[in-house]
C-alpha positions as CSV (number, residue, x, y, z in Angstrom):
1,M,19.0,-4.8,16.9
2,R,16.6,-2.7,15.4
3,E,15.9,-3.1,11.2
4,L,15.3,0.0,9.2
5,I,13.7,0.0,5.8
6,V,14.7,2.1,2.7
7,E,12.7,2.8,-0.5
8,A,14.7,4.9,-2.7
9,D,13.8,5.9,-6.4
10,G,14.9,8.2,-9.1
11,G,13.3,8.9,-12.2
12,S,14.6,11.7,-15.1
13,R,12.2,13.5,-17.9
14,G,14.5,12.5,-20.5
15,N,17.7,10.5,-20.7
16,P,19.5,12.4,-19.4
17,G,16.8,15.4,-19.0
18,P,15.3,17.3,-15.5
19,A,15.9,14.4,-12.7
20,G,15.5,14.1,-9.1
21,Y,15.1,11.1,-6.4
22,G,13.0,10.4,-3.5
23,A,13.6,8.6,-0.8
24,V,11.6,7.1,2.5
25,V,13.2,5.3,5.9
26,I,10.7,3.0,7.4
27,D,10.4,1.0,10.4
28,A,10.8,-2.5,9.8
29,A,8.6,-3.7,13.3
30,T,5.7,-0.5,13.1
31,G,5.8,-0.1,9.3
32,E,5.4,3.8,10.6
33,T,7.2,6.3,8.2
34,L,10.3,7.9,10.3
35,A,12.0,10.1,7.5
36,E,11.3,11.7,3.6
37,A,14.5,13.1,1.2
38,A,13.6,14.1,-1.7
39,E,15.8,16.6,-4.6
40,Y,15.9,18.0,-7.8
41,L,19.0,17.1,-9.2
42,G,19.4,19.2,-12.6
43,V,19.9,17.6,-15.9
44,T,21.4,14.3,-15.6
45,T,20.4,10.4,-16.2
46,N,17.3,8.3,-14.6
47,N,20.3,5.8,-13.2
48,V,22.0,8.6,-11.5
49,A,18.7,9.6,-10.0
50,E,18.3,6.7,-8.9
51,Y,21.5,6.0,-7.5
52,S,21.1,9.4,-5.4
53,G,17.8,8.4,-3.7
54,L,20.0,5.3,-2.7
55,V,22.3,7.8,-0.8
56,A,20.1,10.0,0.6
57,G,17.7,7.0,1.7
58,L,21.2,4.7,3.4
59,R,22.2,9.0,5.3
60,A,18.7,9.1,6.3
61,A,18.8,6.1,8.3
62,R,22.3,6.5,9.3
63,D,21.1,9.6,10.8
64,L,18.2,8.0,12.5
65,D,19.8,5.1,14.4
66,P,23.6,4.3,12.9
67,T,23.3,0.9,14.6
68,A,20.3,-0.5,12.9
69,T,20.3,-3.2,9.7
70,V,19.3,-1.7,6.7
71,R,16.9,-3.4,4.0
72,V,16.8,-1.3,1.2
73,R,13.4,-2.1,-0.9
74,M,14.3,-0.3,-5.3
75,D,11.7,-1.3,-8.2
76,S,15.6,-0.6,-10.3
77,K,16.9,-4.1,-11.0
78,L,20.2,-2.4,-12.4
79,V,20.7,-0.7,-8.5
80,V,19.9,-3.4,-6.6
81,E,22.1,-6.4,-8.4
82,Q,24.6,-3.9,-8.7
83,M,24.9,-2.9,-5.2
84,S,24.2,-6.8,-4.2
85,G,27.7,-7.7,-6.2
86,R,25.8,-9.6,-9.0
87,W,26.2,-7.1,-11.5
88,Q,29.3,-4.8,-12.7
89,I,29.3,-1.3,-12.5
90,K,30.3,-0.2,-15.7
91,H,29.1,3.3,-16.3
92,P,32.0,5.6,-14.7
93,A,29.1,8.4,-13.3
94,M,27.8,5.6,-11.2
95,R,30.9,4.1,-9.9
96,P,31.3,7.4,-7.2
97,L,28.1,6.5,-6.2
98,A,27.8,3.0,-5.7
99,A,31.1,3.5,-3.3
100,E,29.4,6.3,-1.6
101,A,26.6,4.3,-0.8
102,R,28.7,1.1,0.0
103,S,30.7,3.8,2.7
104,I,27.6,4.6,4.7
105,L,26.5,1.8,6.4
106,P,29.1,-1.0,7.4
107,P,28.2,-3.7,4.4
108,D,27.1,-6.0,6.7
109,R,24.3,-4.6,7.7
110,V,22.6,-3.5,4.6
111,T,20.7,-5.7,2.1
112,Y,19.3,-5.4,-1.1
113,E,15.5,-6.2,-2.3
114,W,14.1,-5.7,-5.8
115,I,10.3,-4.4,-5.3
116,P,7.8,-4.0,-8.1
117,R,7.0,-0.5,-8.7
118,A,3.5,-1.0,-7.5
119,E,5.3,-1.2,-4.2
120,N,7.8,1.6,-4.4
121,K,5.0,4.7,-4.6
122,H,6.2,6.9,-2.1
123,A,9.8,6.9,-2.9
124,D,8.1,7.5,-6.8
125,R,5.8,10.1,-5.4
126,L,8.7,12.2,-3.4
127,A,10.9,12.1,-6.6
128,N,7.9,13.4,-8.9
129,E,7.7,16.1,-6.4
130,A,10.9,17.2,-6.3
131,M,10.4,17.1,-10.3
132,D,7.8,19.4,-10.4
133,A,9.3,21.6,-8.0
134,G,12.7,21.9,-10.1
135,K,10.7,22.3,-12.4
136,R,8.5,25.8,-11.2
137,G,12.3,26.8,-9.5
138,E,11.5,26.6,-6.6
139,Q,13.2,24.4,-3.7
140,W,11.2,20.7,-2.4
141,S,8.9,21.9,0.4
142,P,9.1,18.9,3.0
143,S,5.8,20.6,4.9
144,Q,3.7,20.4,1.4
145,S,4.0,17.0,0.0
146,T,1.4,14.9,-0.4
147,A,3.7,11.9,-1.4
148,E,2.6,9.6,1.7
149,L,-1.1,10.0,1.5
150,D,-1.1,9.9,-2.6
151,A,1.0,6.4,-2.1
152,E,-1.1,5.0,0.8
153,G,-4.2,5.9,-1.3
154,A,-2.9,3.9,-3.9
155,A,-2.0,0.8,-1.8
156,R,-5.3,0.8,-0.1
157,S,-6.7,-2.1,-2.7
158,A,-3.1,-4.0,-2.2
159,A,-1.6,-6.5,0.1
160,P,0.2,-4.8,2.8
161,V,3.8,-5.0,2.6
162,K,6.0,-7.5,4.5
163,G,7.6,-5.5,7.2
164,R,5.7,-2.7,7.0
165,G,2.1,-2.9,8.2
166,E,-0.9,-0.7,7.3
167,L,0.8,2.3,7.0
168,R,-3.2,4.0,6.7
169,D,-3.5,3.2,10.3
170,Q,0.0,4.7,11.4
171,P,0.6,7.9,13.3
172,Q,1.9,10.9,10.9
173,R,5.4,12.2,11.9
174,T,6.6,15.6,11.4
175,R,8.5,15.4,7.4
176,S,11.8,16.8,7.4
177,Q,14.5,17.7,4.4
178,T,17.7,16.4,4.2
179,T,20.4,18.8,3.8
180,P,21.3,18.8,0.0
181,R,24.7,16.6,-1.0
182,S,25.9,19.5,-2.9
183,T,23.5,20.8,-5.4
184,P,20.9,22.8,-3.6
185,G,17.4,22.8,-4.3
186,V,13.9,20.6,-5.0
187,R,14.0,17.7,-3.2
188,A,10.3,15.8,-4.6
189,T,9.9,15.0,-8.5
190,P,5.9,15.5,-9.7
191,E,4.8,11.9,-11.7
192,A,6.8,12.1,-14.6
193,P,4.8,12.2,-18.1
194,G,5.1,8.8,-19.6
195,S,4.9,8.8,-23.4
196,V,2.3,9.4,-25.1
197,A,2.7,6.7,-27.8
198,P,0.3,5.6,-30.7
199,L,-0.3,2.1,-30.5
200,E,-1.5,-0.9,-32.9
201,G,-5.1,-0.3,-32.8
202,R,-5.0,3.7,-32.2
203,G,-5.9,4.1,-35.3
204,E,-2.4,5.2,-36.1
205,L,-3.5,8.8,-35.4
206,R,-2.8,10.5,-38.5
207,D,-6.1,10.1,-39.1
208,Q,-7.8,10.9,-36.3
209,P,-8.2,14.3,-34.6
210,Q,-5.6,15.4,-32.7
211,P,-6.8,16.1,-29.2
212,T,-6.3,19.3,-27.0
213,R,-3.4,19.1,-24.7
214,T,-3.3,21.8,-22.1
215,R,0.7,23.4,-21.8
216,T,2.3,26.0,-19.8
217,T,3.4,27.7,-22.7
218,P,1.4,28.4,-25.6
219,V,2.4,26.9,-28.9
220,T,1.2,26.8,-32.6
221,T,-0.4,24.1,-33.2
222,P,0.9,22.0,-36.7
223,D,-2.1,21.3,-39.6
224,T,-2.7,17.7,-40.0
225,N,-0.6,17.4,-43.4
226,D,2.3,19.1,-41.3
227,I,1.6,16.1,-38.6
228,R,1.3,13.6,-41.1
229,A,4.7,14.9,-43.0
230,A,6.5,14.9,-39.5
231,R,5.8,11.3,-38.7
232,N,7.4,10.3,-41.9
233,V,10.8,12.1,-41.2
234,A,13.6,10.2,-39.7
235,S,15.4,11.9,-37.1
236,E,19.1,11.5,-35.8
237,A,19.4,13.9,-32.6
238,P,22.6,13.5,-30.4
239,A,22.8,14.4,-27.2
240,T,24.1,18.6,-26.1
241,G,27.5,18.2,-27.3
242,G,27.2,15.1,-29.0
243,P,28.9,12.0,-27.6
244,S,33.1,12.4,-26.8
245,P,35.6,10.6,-28.7
246,D,36.5,8.7,-26.1
247,L,33.6,6.7,-24.5
248,G,34.0,3.6,-26.6
249,T,31.4,1.4,-28.6
250,P,28.0,2.3,-27.7
251,T,25.3,-0.2,-26.7
252,T,23.4,0.0,-30.1
253,L,19.2,-1.1,-29.8
254,V,17.8,-2.1,-33.0
255,L,13.8,-1.6,-32.1
256,L,11.8,-3.9,-34.6
257,R,7.9,-3.8,-34.1
258,H,6.6,-7.0,-34.8
259,G,5.0,-7.9,-38.3
260,E,1.3,-7.6,-39.3
261,T,-1.4,-9.7,-37.1
262,P,-5.6,-9.3,-38.4
263,L,-5.7,-6.5,-36.2
264,T,-3.5,-4.1,-37.6
265,P,-4.8,-3.6,-40.9
266,Q,-8.4,-3.4,-38.6
267,K,-6.2,-0.4,-36.3
268,R,-7.7,-2.0,-33.2
269,F,-6.4,-1.6,-30.0
270,S,-4.0,-4.5,-29.8
271,G,-2.2,-4.6,-26.4
272,S,-1.1,-6.6,-23.5
273,G,-4.2,-7.4,-22.2
274,G,-6.2,-8.7,-25.0
275,S,-6.2,-11.5,-27.0
276,D,-2.9,-11.8,-28.0
277,P,-3.3,-12.6,-31.8
278,V,-0.6,-14.6,-33.8
279,L,0.9,-12.8,-37.2
280,S,-0.9,-12.9,-40.7
281,D,0.7,-14.4,-43.4
282,T,1.1,-11.1,-44.2
283,G,3.1,-10.2,-41.0
284,R,5.0,-13.6,-41.3
285,H,6.6,-12.6,-44.7
286,Q,7.3,-9.4,-43.4
287,A,9.4,-11.0,-40.7
288,D,10.9,-12.7,-43.4
289,R,12.2,-10.1,-45.3
290,V,13.4,-8.1,-42.1
291,A,15.3,-11.4,-41.4
292,T,17.3,-11.3,-44.4
293,A,17.7,-8.2,-44.7
294,L,19.8,-8.2,-40.5
295,A,21.2,-11.3,-42.0
296,D,23.0,-9.5,-44.6
297,R,24.2,-6.5,-42.0
298,G,25.6,-9.5,-39.5
299,T,25.5,-6.5,-36.8
300,V,23.2,-7.8,-34.5
301,Q,24.5,-10.2,-31.3
302,D,21.3,-11.1,-29.5
303,V,17.7,-10.8,-30.1
304,I,15.2,-10.1,-27.0
305,S,11.8,-10.3,-27.5
306,S,8.5,-9.2,-25.6
307,P,6.3,-11.9,-24.3
308,L,3.2,-11.2,-26.7
309,T,3.2,-14.2,-29.6
310,R,3.3,-11.5,-32.6
311,C,6.2,-10.6,-30.9
312,R,7.7,-13.9,-30.0
313,E,6.5,-15.3,-34.2
314,T,8.8,-12.2,-35.3
315,A,11.6,-13.0,-33.4
316,A,11.9,-16.8,-34.2
317,I,11.7,-15.9,-37.3
318,V,14.8,-13.4,-37.1
319,A,17.0,-15.2,-34.8
320,A,16.8,-18.4,-36.7
321,R,18.3,-16.6,-39.8
322,L,20.5,-15.2,-38.0
323,G,21.6,-18.1,-35.8
324,L,20.8,-17.1,-32.8
325,D,18.5,-17.8,-29.3
326,V,15.1,-15.6,-28.3
327,R,15.4,-14.0,-24.5
328,I,12.0,-12.7,-23.4
329,E,11.8,-9.4,-21.4
330,D,8.3,-8.7,-20.0
331,G,8.9,-4.7,-20.1
332,L,9.0,-4.4,-23.9
333,R,5.4,-5.5,-24.2
334,E,2.6,-3.4,-25.1
335,T,0.1,-1.3,-23.2
336,D,-2.8,-3.1,-21.6
337,F,-6.0,-1.2,-23.0
338,G,-8.8,-2.4,-20.7
339,A,-11.8,-2.6,-22.3
340,W,-10.5,-1.3,-25.2
341,E,-9.1,-4.4,-26.3
342,G,-10.1,-5.7,-29.2
343,L,-12.0,-2.1,-30.4
344,T,-11.0,0.5,-33.2
345,F,-10.5,4.5,-32.0
346,A,-13.7,5.3,-33.4
347,E,-15.6,2.7,-31.3
348,V,-13.7,3.7,-28.4
349,R,-14.6,7.6,-28.6
350,D,-18.1,7.0,-29.3
351,R,-19.1,4.6,-25.9
352,Y,-15.8,6.3,-23.6
353,P,-15.8,9.6,-25.3
354,D,-14.8,10.9,-21.5
355,D,-12.1,8.3,-20.5
356,M,-10.9,9.0,-24.5
357,S,-10.5,12.5,-24.2
358,A,-9.2,12.0,-20.3
359,W,-6.5,9.4,-21.9
360,L,-5.4,11.1,-25.2
361,S,-4.6,14.7,-22.8
362,S,-2.5,13.3,-19.8
363,P,-0.2,10.1,-19.2
364,D,-1.3,9.3,-16.1
365,A,-4.8,8.4,-17.2
366,E,-6.0,5.5,-17.6
367,P,-8.0,3.5,-20.3
368,T,-11.3,2.1,-19.2
369,G,-11.5,-0.8,-17.0
370,G,-8.1,0.1,-15.6
371,G,-5.7,-0.3,-18.2
372,E,-2.1,1.2,-18.0
373,S,-1.1,5.0,-18.3
374,F,1.2,5.9,-20.9
375,E,3.2,6.8,-17.3
376,A,3.0,3.5,-16.1
377,V,4.1,2.4,-19.2
378,A,7.3,4.8,-19.7
379,H,8.5,3.7,-16.4
380,R,8.0,0.1,-17.6
381,V,10.1,0.3,-20.4
382,G,12.4,2.6,-18.9
383,A,13.5,0.4,-16.4
384,A,14.1,-2.6,-19.0
385,R,15.9,-0.6,-21.4
386,D,18.4,0.5,-18.6
387,E,18.7,-3.2,-17.6
388,L,19.5,-4.5,-20.8
389,L,21.9,-1.6,-21.3
390,A,23.5,-2.9,-18.0
391,A,24.0,-6.7,-19.1
392,H,24.8,-5.4,-23.2
393,T,27.4,-3.1,-22.4
394,G,29.1,-2.5,-26.2
395,R,26.8,-4.9,-27.8
396,T,24.1,-4.9,-30.8
397,V,20.8,-6.2,-29.5
398,L,17.5,-6.8,-31.2
399,L,14.7,-5.8,-29.5
400,V,11.4,-7.1,-30.7
401,S,8.4,-5.2,-29.3
402,H,5.4,-2.6,-30.1
403,V,4.3,0.7,-30.7
404,T,3.7,2.1,-27.9
405,P,7.2,0.5,-26.4
406,I,9.2,1.6,-29.6
407,K,8.3,5.2,-29.4
408,T,9.0,5.3,-26.1
409,L,12.7,4.6,-26.3
410,V,13.2,7.1,-29.0
411,R,11.3,9.9,-27.6
412,L,13.0,9.0,-23.7
413,A,16.1,9.1,-26.4
414,L,15.5,12.5,-27.8
415,G,14.3,14.0,-24.8
416,A,11.4,14.8,-26.1
417,P,8.0,16.2,-24.8
418,P,5.2,13.3,-24.5
419,E,3.3,14.8,-28.0
420,A,6.5,14.5,-29.6
421,L,5.2,11.1,-30.1
422,F,1.9,11.7,-31.9
423,R,4.5,13.0,-34.9
424,M,6.0,9.6,-35.2
425,E,5.1,7.2,-38.0
426,L,5.6,3.0,-37.1
427,S,4.0,0.7,-39.3
428,A,4.5,-3.2,-38.7
429,A,7.7,-4.5,-39.4
430,S,9.6,-1.1,-39.6
431,L,13.2,-0.8,-38.1
432,S,14.3,2.0,-35.5
433,V,17.6,2.3,-34.2
434,V,19.3,4.4,-31.1
435,A,22.7,4.2,-29.5
436,Y,23.7,4.8,-26.0
437,Y,27.3,5.9,-24.8
438,G,29.0,5.1,-22.1
439,D,28.6,9.0,-20.4
440,G,24.4,8.5,-20.1
441,N,24.0,10.0,-23.8
442,A,21.9,8.8,-26.4
443,S,21.8,9.3,-30.5
444,V,18.8,7.9,-32.3
445,R,20.0,7.0,-35.7
446,L,17.0,5.5,-37.7
447,L,13.4,6.4,-37.5
448,N,10.7,3.9,-39.0
449,D,12.3,2.2,-41.8
450,T,10.8,-0.6,-44.2
451,S,13.2,-0.7,-47.0
452,P,13.9,-4.3,-46.5
453,L,9.6,-4.4,-46.6
454,R,10.2,-3.1,-50.3
């Protein structure tokens, strides 16, 4: 029996926000790409976009060969676990899409496999092409798509994917745009901009010159005093219209930045690729004060930490006071800053001025030496958030993390553009809170609360 591979992805720029999906069907025996599908979905959530990509991919596979077995490969653990029957589907917007996906082919001929995002670049690029086209008010054009070529170029330095072969050596085929299921429009999405989030060691950008960013619409740039003032304002921004009163108890993420390390006062880059510093005496004292405050409130039900030492130490101090265990979530780790690890902002600017300028101007740019772009971090953090929300529905969860992931979560909840993160303050051992409702909307309830430290 013939085997087909479906790789699918979806994304939204904001959650909810402008969204799109991409899907590709591959011959498992030859690695040849047989069909592509992509569509702009309008404003919806990331999970709806991912499920829509799955539905489109399965339909395309069925149209190619209704008797084939299909292996679905996605970087959304949420979709893979739910469609495999290991996780419940609680979100009302997801159930009809999941039911539709199951109805396309006999369930015994479809299997699901989670893959790292790096192995799902073709579908990811299709989704981003669709979102870009939607932003322009256009429809995705298969003839103008470069998603496959871009994905092949990115994969040349990686090992071949099992069952997919070396795609760069396969013959090119004619792409066909799938017929829209409901909404007409664009079918591929551009690279979704990541969160341009200040970080520990970025010199807390309030003290640094602001980079010039290219924008499609002219804006008035606030002066330095305006930016500093704006960073210190906590924001509560319910999604448009506010949550419906019948959506039940929201899932609440309490976001705790770790306590100080020896590098924090020096404002050095300290990410996931560096020395992994421990808490300083000040940092341990900060964690203890936050633990007392959270114990007094008595609302936290679960504690989840970044794998880096400074977060695990902070989480352990708080969890011990709350009588809870700590679970590690790799998606909450700080950005990998490549060759910049351990340097100050000024040192990086002096040694790598062009790389620094590019990095500050584009969420797709990587630090010198192959670190992570902000776009990559935003995708990683968004995926971790979705999995956590699915696993902890209706609960209050403490996430112990870093500047970049926390600001990214806040930005995505607000549906704000990347540059909004340069206008947020996030101190060591500060608390922020985001509530997520059953309809996919989010509300930022607290930002950079340091009152437990005073």
